[in-house]
gemmi code that builds the backbone of each chain (N, CA, C; Angstrom):
import gemmi

chains = {
    "A": [
        ("MET", (135.089, 90.161, 145.421), (133.644, 89.987, 145.261), (133.070, 91.055, 144.332)),
        ("SER", (133.421, 92.324, 144.602), (132.836, 93.374, 143.760), (133.402, 93.300, 142.342)),
        ("ASP", (134.620, 92.743, 142.217), (135.210, 92.541, 140.890), (134.355, 91.573, 140.075)),
        ("ALA", (133.967, 90.490, 140.732), (133.111, 89.497, 140.072), (131.770, 90.116, 139.696)),
        ("LEU", (131.259, 90.951, 140.580), (129.968, 91.593, 140.315), (130.046, 92.543, 139.131)),
        ("VAL", (131.198, 93.208, 139.007), (131.374, 94.111, 137.859), (131.331, 93.316, 136.559)),
        ("ARG", (131.999, 92.155, 136.555), (131.954, 91.279, 135.376), (130.522, 90.843, 135.071)),
        ("TYR", (129.843, 90.501, 136.154), (128.460, 90.040, 136.049), (127.583, 91.125, 135.420)),
        ("LEU", (127.750, 92.355, 135.901), (126.976, 93.476, 135.357), (127.358, 93.761, 133.910)),
        ("ASP", (128.649, 93.647, 133.638), (129.152, 93.829, 132.271), (128.474, 92.854, 131.321)),
        ("LEU", (128.441, 91.592, 131.741), (127.822, 90.548, 130.921), (126.334, 90.807, 130.747)),
        ("ALA", (125.677, 91.211, 131.837), (124.229, 91.472, 131.759), (123.936, 92.600, 130.786)),
        ("SER", (124.771, 93.663, 130.828), (124.479, 94.774, 129.908), (124.859, 94.422, 128.477)),
        ("THR", (125.897, 93.584, 128.300), (126.208, 93.124, 126.941), (125.062, 92.298, 126.383)),
        ("GLN", (124.487, 91.467, 127.251), (123.369, 90.648, 126.805), (122.175, 91.528, 126.417)),
        ("MET", (121.971, 92.587, 127.201), (120.889, 93.523, 126.897), (121.145, 94.180, 125.544)),
        ("LYS", (122.418, 94.530, 125.314), (122.776, 95.182, 124.057), (122.505, 94.249, 122.874)),
        ("LEU", (122.882, 92.982, 123.050), (122.643, 91.993, 121.989), (121.153, 91.839, 121.726)),
        ("THR", (120.389, 91.753, 122.800), (118.937, 91.600, 122.657), (118.345, 92.810, 121.951)),
        ("ALA", (118.787, 94.007, 122.358), (118.303, 95.234, 121.718), (118.643, 95.220, 120.233)),
        ("SER", (119.854, 94.761, 119.927), (120.302, 94.691, 118.542), (119.474, 93.676, 117.745)),
        ("ASN", (119.181, 92.534, 118.368), (118.369, 91.513, 117.702), (116.962, 92.034, 117.426)),
        ("ILE", (116.386, 92.715, 118.416), (115.031, 93.257, 118.231), (115.057, 94.346, 117.156)),
        ("ALA", (116.104, 95.181, 117.192), (116.213, 96.262, 116.205), (116.279, 95.701, 114.791)),
        ("ASN", (116.915, 94.542, 114.650), (117.097, 93.966, 113.320), (116.066, 92.889, 112.990)),
        ("ALA", (114.941, 92.916, 113.701), (113.919, 91.880, 113.501), (113.379, 91.877, 112.073)),
        ("ASP", (113.520, 92.991, 111.353), (113.006, 93.072, 109.977), (114.115, 93.244, 108.951)),
        ("THR", (115.366, 93.036, 109.360), (116.482, 93.172, 108.421), (116.703, 91.856, 107.689)),
        ("PRO", (116.612, 91.852, 106.371), (116.801, 90.596, 105.641), (118.202, 90.020, 105.879)),
        ("GLY", (118.258, 88.722, 106.107), (119.539, 88.036, 106.243), (120.201, 88.148, 107.597)),
        ("TYR", (119.584, 88.857, 108.532), (120.200, 89.033, 109.854), (120.085, 87.738, 110.653)),
        ("ARG", (121.181, 87.370, 111.357), (121.162, 86.178, 112.200), (121.200, 86.599, 113.665)),
        ("THR", (120.417, 85.937, 114.477), (120.362, 86.242, 115.907), (121.725, 86.038, 116.565)),
        ("GLN", (122.165, 87.068, 117.309), (123.452, 87.010, 117.987), (123.241, 86.728, 119.471)),
        ("GLY", (124.151, 85.987, 120.055), (124.020, 85.714, 121.481), (125.256, 85.058, 122.058)),
        ("PHE", (125.241, 84.836, 123.349), (126.324, 84.082, 124.002), (125.747, 83.375, 125.219)),
        ("SER", (126.483, 82.383, 125.714), (126.032, 81.668, 126.901), (126.515, 82.415, 128.131)),
        ("PHE", (125.592, 82.898, 128.918), (125.929, 83.715, 130.093), (126.809, 82.936, 131.067)),
        ("GLU", (126.403, 81.709, 131.379), (127.140, 80.885, 132.359), (128.563, 80.645, 131.883)),
        ("GLU", (128.669, 80.244, 130.610), (129.982, 79.924, 130.027), (130.913, 81.134, 130.092)),
        ("GLN", (130.401, 82.288, 129.686), (131.219, 83.505, 129.647), (131.584, 83.967, 131.057)),
        ("MET", (130.669, 83.778, 132.002), (130.921, 84.162, 133.392), (132.032, 83.288, 133.961)),
        ("ARG", (131.974, 81.991, 133.639), (132.997, 81.057, 134.104), (134.355, 81.475, 133.552)),
        ("GLN", (134.378, 81.806, 132.265), (135.641, 82.229, 131.636), (136.178, 83.506, 132.264)),
        ("ALA", (135.242, 84.440, 132.517), (135.651, 85.722, 133.095), (136.233, 85.513, 134.484)),
        ("MET", (135.698, 84.533, 135.226), (136.166, 84.297, 136.584), (137.484, 83.545, 136.611)),
        ("SER", (137.693, 82.643, 135.617), (138.924, 81.845, 135.617), (140.088, 82.657, 135.061)),
        ("GLY", (139.788, 83.582, 134.124), (140.847, 84.398, 133.544), (141.408, 85.357, 134.573)),
        ("SER", (142.724, 85.484, 134.604), (143.331, 86.364, 135.606), (143.392, 87.806, 135.097)),
        ("ALA", (143.289, 87.952, 133.777), (143.417, 89.291, 133.194), (142.259, 90.180, 133.655)),
        ("SER", (142.608, 91.331, 134.166), (141.566, 92.263, 134.580), (141.350, 93.290, 133.465)),
        ("GLY", (140.507, 94.229, 133.703), (140.255, 95.269, 132.708), (139.090, 94.912, 131.819)),
        ("ALA", (139.068, 95.502, 130.648), (137.948, 95.323, 129.740), (137.788, 93.859, 129.359)),
        ("PHE", (136.581, 93.402, 129.413), (136.290, 92.014, 129.080), (135.141, 91.993, 128.090)),
        ("SER", (135.380, 91.382, 126.936), (134.275, 91.314, 125.974), (133.975, 89.856, 125.665)),
        ("PRO", (132.745, 89.447, 125.867), (132.381, 88.052, 125.656), (132.378, 87.670, 124.182)),
        ("GLU", (132.526, 86.381, 123.966), (132.511, 85.848, 122.601), (131.068, 85.810, 122.097)),
        ("VAL", (130.810, 86.594, 121.080), (129.444, 86.636, 120.544), (129.367, 85.740, 119.315)),
        ("GLN", (128.331, 84.930, 119.252), (128.178, 84.085, 118.058), (126.722, 83.968, 117.634)),
        ("ASP", (126.539, 83.372, 116.459), (125.178, 83.154, 115.968), (124.485, 82.135, 116.875)),
        ("VAL", (123.205, 82.348, 117.115), (122.448, 81.413, 117.944), (121.894, 80.313, 117.051)),
        ("ASP", (122.126, 79.037, 117.457), (121.638, 77.908, 116.665), (120.196, 77.568, 117.023)),
        ("GLY", (119.605, 76.782, 116.161), (118.300, 76.195, 116.470), (117.118, 77.120, 116.324)),
        ("LEU", (117.298, 78.222, 115.603), (116.162, 79.110, 115.384), (115.669, 78.928, 113.948)),
        ("VAL", (114.377, 79.080, 113.774), (113.800, 78.900, 112.439), (113.960, 80.192, 111.646)),
        ("ALA", (114.586, 80.091, 110.475), (114.782, 81.275, 109.639), (113.567, 81.482, 108.744)),
        ("ARG", (113.251, 82.743, 108.510), (112.170, 83.052, 107.570), (112.728, 83.010, 106.152)),
        ("THR", (111.875, 83.268, 105.187), (112.325, 83.163, 103.789), (113.367, 84.212, 103.434)),
        ("ASP", (113.378, 85.350, 104.159), (114.380, 86.380, 103.855), (115.698, 86.145, 104.596)),
        ("GLY", (115.840, 84.990, 105.244), (117.094, 84.651, 105.901), (117.222, 85.176, 107.314)),
        ("ASN", (116.211, 85.895, 107.775), (116.234, 86.449, 109.127), (115.700, 85.399, 110.104)),
        ("ASN", (116.389, 85.217, 111.233), (115.899, 84.203, 112.181), (115.665, 84.762, 113.587)),
        ("VAL", (115.267, 86.031, 113.661), (114.994, 86.637, 114.966), (113.620, 86.175, 115.449)),
        ("SER", (113.594, 85.646, 116.668), (112.322, 85.262, 117.282), (111.995, 86.283, 118.358)),
        ("LEU", (110.911, 87.022, 118.162), (110.576, 88.090, 119.114), (110.237, 87.526, 120.495)),
        ("GLU", (109.711, 86.277, 120.537), (109.408, 85.656, 121.827), (110.695, 85.431, 122.600)),
        ("ARG", (111.676, 84.877, 121.911), (112.968, 84.614, 122.554), (113.592, 85.914, 123.048)),
        ("GLU", (113.547, 86.943, 122.208), (114.191, 88.209, 122.567), (113.473, 88.891, 123.724)),
        ("GLY", (112.145, 88.788, 123.736), (111.382, 89.374, 124.834), (111.767, 88.735, 126.155)),
        ("LEU", (111.911, 87.418, 126.118), (112.306, 86.661, 127.303), (113.723, 87.022, 127.738)),
        ("GLU", (114.607, 87.108, 126.750), (116.010, 87.453, 127.038), (116.094, 88.839, 127.661)),
        ("MET", (115.242, 89.741, 127.152), (115.238, 91.108, 127.647), (114.848, 91.118, 129.122)),
        ("ALA", (113.777, 90.378, 129.450), (113.331, 90.307, 130.844), (114.424, 89.684, 131.709)),
        ("LYS", (115.056, 88.631, 131.173), (116.094, 87.931, 131.937), (117.271, 88.840, 132.238)),
        ("SER", (117.763, 89.533, 131.178), (118.959, 90.349, 131.430), (118.637, 91.543, 132.319)),
        ("GLN", (117.394, 91.993, 132.271), (116.985, 93.073, 133.174), (117.044, 92.616, 134.625)),
        ("LEU", (116.521, 91.399, 134.859), (116.537, 90.872, 136.224), (117.954, 90.554, 136.678)),
        ("THR", (118.746, 90.025, 135.747), (120.146, 89.729, 136.061), (120.859, 91.001, 136.495)),
        ("PHE", (120.634, 92.054, 135.724), (121.268, 93.343, 136.008), (120.837, 93.858, 137.377)),
        ("ARG", (119.539, 93.781, 137.609), (118.971, 94.237, 138.894), (119.623, 93.473, 140.056)),
        ("THR", (119.757, 92.159, 139.883), (120.386, 91.330, 140.908), (121.798, 91.808, 141.192)),
        ("GLY", (122.554, 92.035, 140.104), (123.932, 92.499, 140.251), (124.009, 93.821, 140.986)),
        ("VAL", (123.125, 94.739, 140.618), (123.120, 96.059, 141.257), (122.807, 95.936, 142.741)),
        ("ASP", (121.803, 95.111, 143.057), (121.419, 94.952, 144.465), (122.547, 94.312, 145.275)),
        ("LEU", (123.207, 93.318, 144.673), (124.322, 92.672, 145.377), (125.450, 93.673, 145.619)),
        ("LEU", (125.703, 94.498, 144.607), (126.777, 95.489, 144.720), (126.446, 96.511, 145.804)),
        ("ARG", (125.199, 96.932, 145.830), (124.781, 97.890, 146.867), (124.937, 97.282, 148.248)),
        ("HIS", (124.554, 95.997, 148.344), (124.675, 95.286, 149.614), (126.148, 95.246, 150.054)),
        ("GLU", (127.001, 94.963, 149.066), (128.447, 94.896, 149.311), (128.948, 96.235, 149.857)),
        ("TYR", (128.546, 97.299, 149.213), (128.992, 98.633, 149.636), (128.453, 98.980, 151.021)),
        ("SER", (127.201, 98.619, 151.280), (126.633, 98.977, 152.582), (127.324, 98.183, 153.691)),
        ("ARG", (127.774, 96.955, 153.376), (128.536, 96.178, 154.364), (129.844, 96.889, 154.677)),
        ("MET", (130.481, 97.383, 153.610), (131.749, 98.098, 153.798), (131.542, 99.346, 154.653)),
        ("THR", (130.473, 100.080, 154.317), (130.178, 101.300, 155.091), (129.929, 100.945, 156.549)),
        ("ASP", (129.217, 99.833, 156.760), (128.949, 99.385, 158.130), (130.253, 99.087, 158.861)),
        ("ALA", (131.183, 98.447, 158.126), (132.471, 98.098, 158.743), (133.226, 99.356, 159.131)),
        ("ILE", (133.167, 100.357, 158.282), (133.852, 101.620, 158.581), (133.216, 102.293, 159.794)),
        ("LYS", (131.907, 102.177, 159.851), (131.188, 102.848, 160.939), (131.266, 102.078, 162.256)),
        ("SER", (131.814, 100.859, 162.235), (131.672, 99.976, 163.393), (132.496, 100.384, 164.612)),
        ("ASP", (133.173, 101.534, 164.513), (133.906, 101.976, 165.698), (132.972, 102.655, 166.695)),
        ("GLY", (131.710, 102.533, 166.445), (130.735, 103.047, 167.391), (130.282, 104.462, 167.123)),
        ("LYS", (130.864, 105.096, 166.126), (130.478, 106.489, 165.865), (129.290, 106.571, 164.911)),
    ],
    "B": [
        ("MET", (130.906, 98.303, 129.152), (129.699, 98.309, 128.320), (128.827, 99.505, 128.672)),
        ("ASN", (128.517, 100.286, 127.687), (127.762, 101.506, 127.920), (126.267, 101.274, 127.674)),
        ("LEU", (125.486, 101.495, 128.721), (124.042, 101.246, 128.588), (123.361, 102.267, 127.684)),
        ("PHE", (123.952, 103.464, 127.592), (123.345, 104.476, 126.734), (123.476, 104.071, 125.264)),
        ("GLY", (124.542, 103.342, 124.973), (124.723, 102.807, 123.630), (123.617, 101.836, 123.264)),
        ("VAL", (123.117, 101.105, 124.273), (122.023, 100.169, 124.032), (120.768, 100.943, 123.622)),
        ("MET", (120.574, 102.098, 124.252), (119.418, 102.912, 123.891), (119.534, 103.431, 122.464)),
        ("ASP", (120.759, 103.722, 122.035), (120.970, 104.173, 120.656), (120.531, 103.108, 119.656)),
        ("ILE", (120.833, 101.853, 120.003), (120.442, 100.740, 119.125), (118.928, 100.719, 118.964)),
        ("SER", (118.223, 100.773, 120.102), (116.755, 100.748, 120.043), (116.212, 101.997, 119.362)),
        ("ALA", (116.886, 103.120, 119.580), (116.438, 104.364, 118.940), (116.550, 104.261, 117.426)),
        ("SER", (117.630, 103.634, 116.945), (117.799, 103.474, 115.494), (116.653, 102.646, 114.921)),
        ("ALA", (116.241, 101.641, 115.685), (115.148, 100.785, 115.222), (113.817, 101.529, 115.230)),
        ("LEU", (113.611, 102.349, 116.255), (112.365, 103.124, 116.324), (112.249, 104.017, 115.096)),
        ("GLN", (113.362, 104.648, 114.765), (113.378, 105.556, 113.618), (113.103, 104.794, 112.320)),
        ("ALA", (113.784, 103.652, 112.165), (113.631, 102.868, 110.945), (112.201, 102.368, 110.789)),
        ("GLU", (111.616, 101.900, 111.890), (110.241, 101.374, 111.822), (109.235, 102.498, 111.543)),
        ("ARG", (109.539, 103.679, 112.055), (108.638, 104.810, 111.797), (108.649, 105.164, 110.307)),
        ("VAL", (109.850, 105.154, 109.728), (109.954, 105.433, 108.286), (109.181, 104.379, 107.500)),
        ("ARG", (109.285, 103.116, 107.954), (108.563, 102.049, 107.268), (107.056, 102.298, 107.323)),
        ("ALA", (106.572, 102.712, 108.502), (105.145, 103.007, 108.639), (104.759, 104.176, 107.740)),
        ("GLU", (105.617, 105.176, 107.660), (105.336, 106.344, 106.821), (105.250, 105.966, 105.352)),
        ("VAL", (106.202, 105.132, 104.919), (106.222, 104.712, 103.518), (104.975, 103.898, 103.196)),
        ("THR", (104.582, 103.024, 104.130), (103.372, 102.225, 103.929), (102.147, 103.135, 103.835)),
        ("ALA", (102.077, 104.128, 104.709), (100.964, 105.079, 104.682), (100.936, 105.818, 103.357)),
        ("SER", (102.117, 106.199, 102.887), (102.221, 106.905, 101.609), (101.749, 106.017, 100.460)),
        ("ASN", (102.092, 104.733, 100.524), (101.635, 103.788, 99.501), (100.120, 103.718, 99.463)),
        ("MET", (99.513, 103.623, 100.646), (98.057, 103.507, 100.703), (97.388, 104.798, 100.253)),
        ("ALA", (97.983, 105.920, 100.652), (97.419, 107.214, 100.276), (97.444, 107.394, 98.764)),
        ("ASN", (98.486, 106.843, 98.124), (98.650, 107.035, 96.686), (98.185, 105.850, 95.852)),
        ("ALA", (97.330, 105.027, 96.442), (96.903, 103.809, 95.747), (96.186, 104.099, 94.422)),
        ("GLU", (95.603, 105.281, 94.327), (94.855, 105.624, 93.106), (95.509, 106.772, 92.339)),
        ("THR", (96.755, 107.081, 92.655), (97.417, 108.222, 92.024), (97.901, 107.862, 90.628)),
        ("THR", (97.416, 108.625, 89.648), (97.801, 108.313, 88.269), (98.820, 109.301, 87.713)),
        ("ARG", (99.074, 110.370, 88.468), (100.029, 111.372, 87.976), (101.112, 111.614, 89.021)),
        ("THR", (102.360, 111.579, 88.604), (103.460, 111.915, 89.511), (104.383, 112.899, 88.798)),
        ("ALA", (105.305, 113.477, 89.558), (106.269, 114.428, 88.985), (107.134, 113.767, 87.929)),
        ("GLU", (107.427, 112.465, 88.124), (108.262, 111.754, 87.146), (107.451, 111.299, 85.941)),
        ("GLY", (106.149, 111.476, 85.999), (105.279, 111.013, 84.932), (104.806, 109.600, 85.202)),
        ("GLY", (103.626, 109.275, 84.685), (103.085, 107.944, 84.904), (102.484, 107.811, 86.289)),
        ("PRO", (101.940, 106.632, 86.589), (101.298, 106.445, 87.891), (102.331, 106.369, 89.022)),
        ("TYR", (101.829, 106.485, 90.252), (102.681, 106.354, 91.440), (103.264, 104.947, 91.487)),
        ("ARG", (104.528, 104.863, 91.933), (105.145, 103.528, 92.076), (105.230, 103.183, 93.557)),
        ("ARG", (104.882, 101.960, 93.873), (104.907, 101.521, 95.267), (106.336, 101.595, 95.814)),
        ("GLN", (106.476, 102.180, 97.017), (107.794, 102.330, 97.634), (108.011, 101.221, 98.653)),
        ("GLN", (109.266, 100.804, 98.768), (109.585, 99.757, 99.719), (110.851, 100.120, 100.473)),
        ("VAL", (110.818, 99.974, 101.790), (111.984, 100.300, 102.614), (112.866, 99.066, 102.738)),
        ("VAL", (114.175, 99.238, 102.581), (115.110, 98.130, 102.758), (115.966, 98.404, 103.993)),
        ("PHE", (115.946, 97.469, 104.921), (116.717, 97.614, 106.156), (118.079, 96.940, 106.020)),
        ("GLN", (119.059, 97.473, 106.729), (120.341, 96.773, 106.849), (120.910, 96.996, 108.241)),
        ("THR", (121.826, 96.101, 108.629), (122.454, 96.240, 109.933), (123.319, 97.486, 109.929)),
        ("GLN", (123.294, 98.219, 111.035), (124.058, 99.469, 111.105), (125.552, 99.190, 111.044)),
        ("GLY", (126.282, 100.130, 110.453), (127.742, 100.018, 110.426), (128.252, 99.130, 109.321)),
        ("GLN", (127.544, 99.080, 108.190), (128.014, 98.249, 107.082), (128.865, 99.034, 106.095)),
        ("GLU", (128.928, 100.354, 106.276), (129.742, 101.152, 105.356), (131.226, 100.821, 105.588)),
        ("THR", (132.001, 100.934, 104.546), (133.380, 100.452, 104.627), (134.360, 101.596, 104.844)),
        ("ASN", (134.130, 102.388, 105.874), (135.150, 103.383, 106.179), (136.221, 102.760, 107.068)),
        ("PHE", (137.298, 103.474, 107.288), (138.430, 102.913, 108.012), (138.044, 102.478, 109.428)),
        ("GLY", (137.347, 103.367, 110.098), (136.989, 103.094, 111.492), (136.226, 101.796, 111.671)),
        ("SER", (135.161, 101.621, 110.847), (134.341, 100.440, 111.048), (135.072, 99.169, 110.601)),
        ("SER", (135.939, 99.296, 109.572), (136.715, 98.130, 109.141), (137.668, 97.699, 110.242)),
        ("LEU", (138.293, 98.691, 110.860), (139.238, 98.395, 111.935), (138.519, 97.721, 113.092)),
        ("MET", (137.349, 98.284, 113.431), (136.589, 97.713, 114.537), (136.170, 96.287, 114.208)),
        ("ALA", (135.802, 96.050, 112.950), (135.386, 94.717, 112.536), (136.547, 93.743, 112.674)),
        ("HIS", (137.760, 94.211, 112.334), (138.927, 93.339, 112.442), (139.260, 93.059, 113.897)),
        ("LEU", (138.995, 94.014, 114.744), (139.249, 93.814, 116.167), (138.145, 92.975, 116.802)),
        ("GLY", (137.122, 92.679, 115.987), (136.065, 91.797, 116.461), (135.111, 92.433, 117.435)),
        ("SER", (135.010, 93.753, 117.400), (134.131, 94.385, 118.382), (132.957, 95.088, 117.724)),
        ("ASN", (132.738, 94.797, 116.471), (131.655, 95.489, 115.774), (130.476, 94.569, 115.482)),
        ("THR", (130.328, 93.542, 116.321), (129.285, 92.567, 116.034), (127.917, 93.024, 116.522)),
        ("ILE", (127.884, 94.063, 117.356), (126.615, 94.511, 117.909), (126.246, 95.839, 117.273)),
        ("GLY", (125.095, 95.890, 116.650), (124.706, 97.141, 116.024), (123.218, 97.303, 115.909)),
        ("GLY", (122.822, 98.502, 115.568), (121.412, 98.775, 115.375), (121.011, 98.499, 113.937)),
        ("VAL", (119.974, 99.197, 113.511), (119.471, 98.986, 112.160), (119.397, 100.336, 111.467)),
        ("GLU", (119.581, 100.332, 110.179), (119.427, 101.574, 109.431), (118.754, 101.289, 108.105)),
        ("ILE", (118.310, 102.344, 107.458), (117.602, 102.168, 106.195), (118.599, 102.241, 105.053)),
        ("ALA", (118.693, 101.148, 104.310), (119.634, 101.104, 103.189), (119.113, 101.942, 102.036)),
        ("GLY", (117.803, 102.037, 101.935), (117.220, 102.837, 100.867), (115.730, 102.615, 100.750)),
        ("VAL", (115.095, 103.539, 100.090), (113.674, 103.384, 99.787), (113.589, 103.145, 98.286)),
        ("GLN", (113.143, 101.952, 97.921), (113.180, 101.584, 96.507), (111.798, 101.567, 95.883)),
        ("ASP", (111.795, 101.846, 94.588), (110.558, 101.734, 93.823), (110.287, 100.272, 93.524)),
        ("ASP", (109.043, 99.872, 93.640), (108.659, 98.525, 93.261), (108.658, 98.447, 91.730)),
        ("ALA", (109.212, 97.374, 91.184), (109.347, 97.281, 89.733), (108.072, 96.776, 89.040)),
        ("LYS", (107.058, 96.477, 89.838), (105.837, 95.901, 89.258), (105.177, 96.854, 88.264)),
        ("ALA", (104.662, 96.283, 87.217), (103.999, 97.081, 86.183), (102.673, 97.603, 86.704)),
        ("PRO", (102.255, 98.780, 86.247), (100.972, 99.316, 86.714), (99.797, 98.469, 86.215)),
        ("VAL", (98.696, 98.590, 86.924), (97.491, 97.859, 86.528), (96.712, 98.725, 85.551)),
        ("MET", (96.284, 98.135, 84.430), (95.520, 98.895, 83.446), (94.027, 98.665, 83.703)),
        ("ARG", (93.338, 99.765, 83.989), (91.899, 99.643, 84.255), (91.138, 100.433, 83.178)),
        ("PHE", (90.058, 99.846, 82.693), (89.292, 100.486, 81.630), (88.439, 101.610, 82.212)),
        ("ASP", (88.730, 102.832, 81.818), (87.990, 104.002, 82.323), (88.132, 105.133, 81.299)),
        ("PRO", (87.386, 105.050, 80.191), (87.600, 105.986, 79.076), (87.359, 107.436, 79.448)),
        ("GLY", (86.549, 107.681, 80.487), (86.247, 109.060, 80.866), (87.352, 109.729, 81.651)),
        ("HIS", (88.334, 108.952, 82.087), (89.401, 109.493, 82.929), (90.356, 110.368, 82.107)),
        ("PRO", (90.778, 111.518, 82.659), (91.676, 112.407, 81.891), (93.004, 111.744, 81.508)),
        ("ASP", (93.441, 110.743, 82.300), (94.723, 110.099, 81.998), (94.561, 108.807, 81.193)),
        ("ALA", (93.389, 108.599, 80.651), (93.165, 107.371, 79.876), (93.962, 107.422, 78.567)),
        ("ASN", (94.471, 106.262, 78.144), (95.217, 106.237, 76.882), (94.246, 106.095, 75.704)),
        ("ALA", (94.776, 105.945, 74.526), (93.956, 105.923, 73.313), (92.895, 104.827, 73.355)),
        ("ASN", (93.214, 103.697, 74.031), (92.254, 102.600, 74.111), (91.279, 102.742, 75.275)),
        ("GLY", (91.401, 103.823, 76.041), (90.495, 104.032, 77.168), (90.962, 103.402, 78.468)),
        ("TYR", (92.224, 102.970, 78.531), (92.735, 102.333, 79.749), (93.566, 103.331, 80.551)),
        ("VAL", (93.434, 103.250, 81.874), (94.196, 104.121, 82.774), (95.187, 103.271, 83.567)),
        ("ALA", (96.438, 103.742, 83.667), (97.451, 103.030, 84.440), (97.360, 103.435, 85.906)),
        ("TYR", (96.988, 102.453, 86.752), (96.933, 102.691, 88.193), (98.097, 101.955, 88.874)),
        ("PRO", (98.602, 102.476, 90.008), (99.665, 101.740, 90.712), (99.150, 100.405, 91.228)),
        ("ASP", (99.995, 99.387, 91.204), (99.602, 98.054, 91.646), (99.809, 97.947, 93.160)),
        ("ILE", (98.861, 98.477, 93.918), (98.992, 98.464, 95.373), (97.886, 97.627, 95.987)),
        ("ASP", (98.299, 96.630, 96.769), (97.355, 95.735, 97.418), (97.180, 96.192, 98.866)),
        ("PRO", (95.973, 96.648, 99.222), (95.770, 97.145, 100.590), (96.139, 96.116, 101.651)),
        ("LEU", (95.926, 94.828, 101.336), (96.251, 93.778, 102.311), (97.734, 93.764, 102.636)),
        ("THR", (98.570, 93.784, 101.581), (100.021, 93.791, 101.778), (100.438, 94.991, 102.612)),
        ("GLU", (99.856, 96.139, 102.283), (100.224, 97.365, 102.993), (99.811, 97.292, 104.455)),
        ("MET", (98.622, 96.757, 104.719), (98.147, 96.663, 106.099), (99.030, 95.726, 106.909)),
        ("VAL", (99.397, 94.597, 106.314), (100.256, 93.640, 107.011), (101.600, 94.292, 107.331)),
        ("ASP", (102.106, 95.052, 106.368), (103.376, 95.760, 106.542), (103.273, 96.779, 107.670)),
        ("LEU", (102.146, 97.489, 107.677), (101.928, 98.525, 108.684), (101.825, 97.909, 110.077)),
        ("MET", (101.108, 96.781, 110.169), (100.970, 96.108, 111.462), (102.312, 95.602, 111.947)),
        ("SER", (103.077, 95.050, 111.024), (104.402, 94.535, 111.383), (105.305, 95.661, 111.882)),
        ("ALA", (105.246, 96.814, 111.191), (106.049, 97.961, 111.618), (105.613, 98.439, 112.995)),
        ("GLN", (104.285, 98.410, 113.226), (103.745, 98.851, 114.504), (104.192, 97.941, 115.642)),
        ("ARG", (104.126, 96.636, 115.397), (104.553, 95.665, 116.410), (106.032, 95.844, 116.730)),
        ("SER", (106.834, 95.963, 115.683), (108.274, 96.108, 115.897), (108.564, 97.388, 116.657)),
        ("TYR", (107.825, 98.444, 116.322), (108.010, 99.724, 117.008), (107.717, 99.555, 118.496)),
        ("GLY", (106.602, 98.882, 118.786), (106.218, 98.645, 120.174), (107.255, 97.841, 120.928)),
        ("MET", (107.752, 96.820, 120.258), (108.765, 95.945, 120.877), (110.020, 96.747, 121.213)),
        ("ASN", (110.436, 97.592, 120.281), (111.634, 98.401, 120.522), (111.391, 99.462, 121.591)),
        ("ALA", (110.148, 99.960, 121.617), (109.818, 100.934, 122.662), (109.911, 100.274, 124.026)),
        ("SER", (109.467, 99.011, 124.144), (109.581, 98.366, 125.456), (111.033, 98.043, 125.777)),
        ("ALA", (111.844, 97.840, 124.739), (113.283, 97.661, 124.987), (113.869, 98.945, 125.583)),
        ("VAL", (113.443, 100.096, 125.056), (113.913, 101.382, 125.600), (113.506, 101.502, 127.064)),
        ("GLN", (112.263, 101.086, 127.349), (111.780, 101.128, 128.727), (112.670, 100.275, 129.632)),
        ("ALA", (112.987, 99.090, 129.157), (113.840, 98.177, 129.937), (115.210, 98.786, 130.164)),
        ("GLU", (115.754, 99.427, 129.123), (117.079, 100.044, 129.251), (117.043, 101.196, 130.251)),
        ("LYS", (115.949, 101.960, 130.199), (115.810, 103.063, 131.160), (115.803, 102.532, 132.591)),
        ("ASN", (115.075, 101.426, 132.791), (115.031, 100.832, 134.125), (116.416, 100.402, 134.582)),
        ("MET", (117.175, 99.835, 133.645), (118.517, 99.362, 133.998), (119.425, 100.525, 134.366)),
        ("ILE", (119.340, 101.610, 133.595), (120.169, 102.783, 133.897), (119.779, 103.361, 135.259)),
        ("THR", (118.469, 103.453, 135.482), (118.005, 103.981, 136.774), (118.501, 103.112, 137.918)),
        ("SER", (118.424, 101.788, 137.713), (118.839, 100.917, 138.814), (120.341, 100.986, 139.043)),
        ("SER", (121.113, 101.234, 137.984), (122.561, 101.351, 138.217), (122.886, 102.674, 138.902)),
        ("LEU", (122.023, 103.665, 138.716), (122.222, 104.924, 139.450), (121.936, 104.724, 140.939)),
        ("ASP", (121.116, 103.694, 141.236), (120.793, 103.409, 142.634), (122.026, 102.988, 143.435)),
        ("ILE", (123.048, 102.518, 142.742), (124.272, 102.114, 143.451), (124.832, 103.302, 144.229)),
        ("LEU", (124.632, 104.483, 143.682), (125.195, 105.686, 144.302), (124.461, 106.073, 145.581)),
        ("LYS", (123.243, 105.554, 145.727), (122.439, 106.017, 146.873), (122.992, 105.499, 148.190)),
    ],
}
model = gemmi.Model(1)
for chain_id, residues in chains.items():
    chain = gemmi.Chain(chain_id)
    for i, (resn, *xyz) in enumerate(residues, 1):
        res = gemmi.Residue()
        res.name, res.seqid = resn, gemmi.SeqId(i, " ")
        for name, pos in zip(("N", "CA", "C"), xyz):
            atom = gemmi.Atom()
            atom.name, atom.element = name, gemmi.Element(name[0])
            atom.pos, atom.b_iso = gemmi.Position(*pos), 0.0
            res.add_atom(atom)
        chain.add_residue(res)
    model.add_chain(chain)
structure = gemmi.Structure()
structure.add_model(model)
structure.setup_entities()
């Protein structure tokens, strides 16, 4: 369970990093919005047996309107993504804390 | 994934946007400047942004081949002079007037500069809130230890 949560947190922080990068490059000519599908990558991370470092497949995001300088960063989309990955991260942290407190409870359950 | 690295990305953007605001301010301040150290009127400056890590040293090339260099901040590729010709205004009394009484002024449009300044300000604000979000995430991950 905590292994899955670590992957989940990893993905959430990668998404935050991508969003930060997209916002940082909002005025860079020719920059294309980078992203990945959270659900898809989470499914892959869970089905793969390989443990250790996991890096999601990052690709250009389709369906965004490019400006004349070739940049297609939408600040509305990025703002939303930022809020989403923040909440996702928070969820993961809370679940992990809950997991740990359950373990501590189990250790303490000898009545002491 | 290192969350502090995410803050570096936003920090690079804050710095770049601040330089952009400074250059815009300098353009507006020098809108009527007819004398510069290089001679002639002031030339409008323009900041060019590029994605961070575009230099072709060994490290970044290797990282690019390993496919892990897709996430980066922003940096300033350079501050360039605008190639536009100066505006000639008739002002025979001016010390820098030429033989025909015309003075070369920089071609600076306050509207363009203001739009640029507002855009830099908005981007700065957006990146500042990204830093705030990252701080919250780091703080919340520290809560795991509690």
